[in-house]
Every structure is written in C-alpha cells, then in structure tokens.
Legacy VTK file of the C-alpha trace (Angstrom):
# vtk DataFile Version 3.0
C-alpha trace
ASCII
DATASET POLYDATA
POINTS 227 float
-32.866 -85.092 13.449
-34.992 -81.951 13.189
-35.186 -80.259 9.793
-35.752 -76.837 8.251
-37.973 -76.290 5.248
-36.579 -75.252 1.863
-37.454 -71.574 2.355
-35.583 -71.418 5.648
-32.561 -73.148 4.135
-32.499 -70.679 1.255
-32.669 -67.768 3.700
-29.694 -69.110 5.657
-27.780 -69.609 2.407
-28.425 -66.010 1.381
-27.511 -64.466 4.729
-24.625 -66.493 6.147
-21.261 -67.291 4.561
-20.707 -69.779 7.359
-23.744 -71.813 6.358
-22.831 -71.776 2.658
-19.403 -73.235 3.379
-20.673 -76.138 5.477
-20.775 -79.631 4.010
-24.162 -81.247 3.377
-23.794 -83.323 6.530
-22.804 -80.305 8.629
-25.843 -78.393 7.354
-28.092 -81.174 8.632
-26.586 -80.730 12.098
-26.834 -76.954 11.803
-30.518 -77.147 10.802
-31.231 -79.487 13.706
-29.569 -77.140 16.160
-31.404 -74.076 14.859
-34.805 -75.772 15.193
-33.864 -77.055 18.665
-32.655 -73.615 19.775
-35.869 -71.960 18.566
-37.961 -74.533 20.433
-35.908 -74.028 23.605
-36.316 -70.235 23.778
-39.347 -68.038 24.338
-39.378 -65.275 21.705
-41.440 -62.282 22.829
-42.368 -59.280 20.686
-42.334 -55.927 22.491
-43.908 -52.527 21.713
-46.415 -54.111 19.358
-43.918 -56.127 17.308
-45.209 -59.435 15.962
-42.439 -62.065 16.060
-42.115 -63.936 12.771
-40.497 -67.280 11.993
-37.861 -65.387 9.994
-36.887 -63.357 13.056
-36.541 -66.501 15.147
-34.490 -68.185 12.431
-32.041 -65.348 11.839
-31.484 -64.579 15.519
-31.050 -68.240 16.417
-28.643 -68.837 13.533
-26.146 -66.443 15.146
-26.201 -68.442 18.372
-25.794 -71.727 16.504
-22.866 -70.429 14.438
-20.917 -69.397 17.529
-21.667 -72.644 19.380
-21.344 -75.024 16.428
-18.170 -76.490 17.894
-19.791 -76.958 21.319
-21.518 -80.074 22.594
-24.087 -77.992 24.489
-25.312 -75.214 22.205
-28.392 -73.996 24.106
-26.710 -71.142 26.075
-28.624 -71.846 29.292
-28.065 -68.277 30.458
-30.866 -67.269 28.047
-34.479 -68.399 28.457
-36.271 -65.535 26.735
-35.455 -63.296 23.775
-37.316 -59.966 23.727
-37.499 -58.309 20.325
-38.282 -54.598 19.991
-39.056 -52.907 16.653
-36.146 -50.487 17.141
-33.939 -49.135 19.930
-35.408 -49.567 23.388
-34.976 -47.765 26.686
-33.065 -49.753 29.296
-34.220 -49.028 32.835
-31.062 -50.695 34.130
-28.658 -48.550 32.105
-30.969 -45.527 31.839
-30.333 -45.060 28.123
-31.427 -46.352 24.724
-29.840 -49.542 23.404
-29.819 -51.850 20.391
-29.184 -54.957 22.469
-28.896 -55.954 26.090
-28.276 -59.093 28.100
-29.854 -59.476 31.526
-28.294 -62.614 33.035
-30.280 -62.305 36.273
-33.566 -62.483 34.352
-32.112 -64.822 31.707
-33.275 -62.421 28.992
-31.611 -61.241 25.791
-33.124 -58.070 24.331
-32.731 -57.180 20.643
-33.713 -54.220 18.465
-34.914 -55.848 15.254
-34.149 -52.759 13.152
-30.534 -52.666 14.347
-30.147 -56.435 14.196
-31.378 -56.532 10.607
-29.264 -53.537 9.591
-26.091 -55.101 10.993
-26.921 -58.315 9.136
-27.202 -56.424 5.855
-24.076 -54.325 6.463
-21.635 -57.105 7.303
-18.067 -55.932 6.919
-18.976 -52.367 7.850
-20.380 -52.878 11.336
-20.101 -55.526 13.989
-23.046 -57.916 13.769
-25.458 -57.219 16.617
-26.280 -60.926 16.784
-22.631 -61.955 17.105
-22.003 -59.161 19.599
-24.843 -60.054 21.971
-24.491 -63.832 21.779
-20.725 -63.639 22.314
-21.322 -61.868 25.607
-23.975 -64.432 26.546
-21.674 -67.360 25.718
-18.822 -65.754 27.644
-20.902 -65.305 30.802
-22.528 -68.708 30.382
-19.146 -70.439 30.069
-17.996 -68.836 33.310
-20.841 -70.468 35.272
-21.076 -73.828 33.499
-18.664 -76.720 34.031
-18.988 -78.649 30.770
-16.047 -79.332 28.462
-16.950 -76.676 25.887
-17.321 -73.980 28.552
-13.969 -74.903 30.095
-12.202 -74.750 26.731
-13.830 -71.392 26.000
-12.888 -69.772 29.316
-9.364 -71.214 29.416
-8.653 -70.145 25.837
-9.999 -66.664 26.511
-7.681 -66.336 29.508
-4.776 -67.406 27.305
-5.785 -64.821 24.699
-6.032 -61.959 27.199
-2.713 -62.976 28.785
-1.058 -63.033 25.368
-2.360 -59.561 24.498
-1.404 -58.200 27.926
2.164 -59.464 27.639
2.620 -58.520 23.980
1.825 -54.805 23.906
2.984 -54.425 20.299
0.548 -57.108 19.139
-2.265 -55.520 21.135
-1.591 -52.087 19.630
-1.309 -53.547 16.132
-4.689 -55.189 16.642
-6.329 -52.038 17.984
-4.835 -49.901 15.203
-5.886 -52.270 12.438
-8.893 -51.668 10.209
-10.645 -54.507 12.022
-10.968 -52.326 15.121
-11.188 -48.933 13.458
-13.439 -46.567 15.390
-14.142 -49.082 18.151
-14.233 -47.980 21.776
-14.164 -50.824 24.286
-15.736 -50.491 27.708
-14.859 -54.020 28.809
-13.342 -57.345 27.740
-16.717 -58.658 26.572
-17.009 -55.974 23.907
-13.427 -56.539 22.805
-14.034 -60.269 22.467
-17.276 -59.720 20.535
-15.485 -57.715 17.849
-12.767 -60.384 17.564
-15.464 -63.040 17.158
-17.232 -61.042 14.471
-14.086 -60.720 12.361
-13.207 -64.366 12.950
-16.616 -65.518 11.713
-17.010 -63.104 8.812
-13.442 -62.675 7.527
-11.481 -65.752 8.666
-8.808 -65.757 5.925
-8.026 -62.057 6.226
-8.048 -62.130 10.022
-5.833 -65.210 10.126
-3.386 -63.632 7.687
-2.925 -60.490 9.750
-3.238 -61.886 13.273
-2.473 -65.623 13.223
-1.888 -65.852 16.996
-5.210 -64.181 17.860
-6.965 -66.223 15.183
-5.594 -69.493 16.582
-6.788 -68.707 20.110
-10.231 -67.705 18.844
-10.506 -70.921 16.843
-9.483 -72.841 19.964
-12.140 -71.051 22.027
-14.908 -72.036 19.621
-13.494 -75.490 18.878
-13.898 -74.756 15.153
-12.883 -77.382 12.630
-14.961 -76.482 9.587
-14.256 -75.565 5.975
-12.870 -72.043 5.675
-11.513 -72.009 9.226
LINES 1 228
227 0 1 2 3 4 5 6 7 8 9 10 11 12 13 14 15 16 17 18 19 20 21 22 23 24 25 26 27 28 29 30 31 32 33 34 35 36 37 38 39 40 41 42 43 44 45 46 47 48 49 50 51 52 53 54 55 56 57 58 59 60 61 62 63 64 65 66 67 68 69 70 71 72 73 74 75 76 77 78 79 80 81 82 83 84 85 86 87 88 89 90 91 92 93 94 95 96 97 98 99 100 101 102 103 104 105 106 107 108 109 110 111 112 113 114 115 116 117 118 119 120 121 122 123 124 125 126 127 128 129 130 131 132 133 134 135 136 137 138 139 140 141 142 143 144 145 146 147 148 149 150 151 152 153 154 155 156 157 158 159 160 161 162 163 164 165 166 167 168 169 170 171 172 173 174 175 176 177 178 179 180 181 182 183 184 185 186 187 188 189 190 191 192 193 194 195 196 197 198 199 200 201 202 203 204 205 206 207 208 209 210 211 212 213 214 215 216 217 218 219 220 221 222 223 224 225 226
C-alpha cells in the first residue's frame, strides 16, 4: 500500500470535502491510488512552468475522486498531463482554452491558473479538474470493456434517456441554480456539470433532483459517507 506524507494528507484535507468525509481505511486506499496515479502519468510543464509535487497531487486527486468506486482508476485514455501557467492556445480548436483533452495523443492539457482558481472558488464555478476528468472518464469508458466502464456507460445512457423522456425534469434541471449561466455544447459538458454538483453538494443535489442523483451515484458506483 503506497502512502502520502503528512503534508500531502493535510493539503487534501484542506482542499477536498470528499477526502475529509472518508473513513480512515478509505483514506489509505485513496492515498494509495493518488500515489499510483501520479506514478502512472507523465506530468509535463509547458511555457516555462515547473511542475511541483503539489500540482501533481491536486490534479491527480480529482481523477481519484471520480474513479474511487471503480476497480480500474488509471483512466488509460491519458498518458501525459501538460500543465500551462495560464490559458493556452489550442491549434486544434484555434482558440484559447483552460483545459483540453486530446484522446488521439492521450494527453490532458490544463491551465494551472484556471485549475487553481476553480479549486478555490468551489460552489461558484465548475471545477476544471472535475470537468476535464469527467470527459476523459466518459470517453475512456466507451472504449474499455471492464465492469466499471460498462456500469458508467450504461448508467449514462439511462440518465440521458430519462432526461429526454421527461422534458419537465430536464427543464427544471436546466433552470435550477445548479446550471445557472451554463451553455452546453455537448453531452460531455452537461455530464461534467452534473458530476461537479454531485461531488461538491451531494445533499442539496439529491434533495432537489433525486432521480438524477441516483443515476449519477450508480454511474460512479459510489457507496461512501455523505453519498
């Protein structure tokens, strides 16, 4: 079982409600997965940025939170994580971005400034880490055949079918404060915002949208305190 040092543990405690609510035994598993995830990925600083252990820890923690109910938590779709100091220009999309996933190159690209800001402003903005890793997990689950991936994809199909058939529920969701000001270009973005609210505000989200909450919990195979 791989372990984090005391400083790293304290940082996770200060930044993540999810980590604080885990039992002592669950934290041991979480720590092991974070260390394993960091060792599995190649973190590369871009535009002169020097990658620190804190950056690796905080970025990886988002991936581990979302996959904590999975058997395979490595997200094989990602081999490298590029970290820019701030927004970067995407040649593919021909515009500036805070985050981008390139599944063909197996690269996740993150703006550290925007990532850190979204981490500090939880509740006001969707977490960039949750947003990007949700899209990665979604795409990864579509190409993998393991049990966790199958549960994720099947549950997502059930969720989208439910929202397609129940227009009143869909409109209630879109008109709620959870989705205020959000413009969705595709189903990945929509799912990422749902995941963010599920992780950060489980009780409130469950109270207002129990059906959506239940499907999201099923997707992630969550059975932890607070969920």
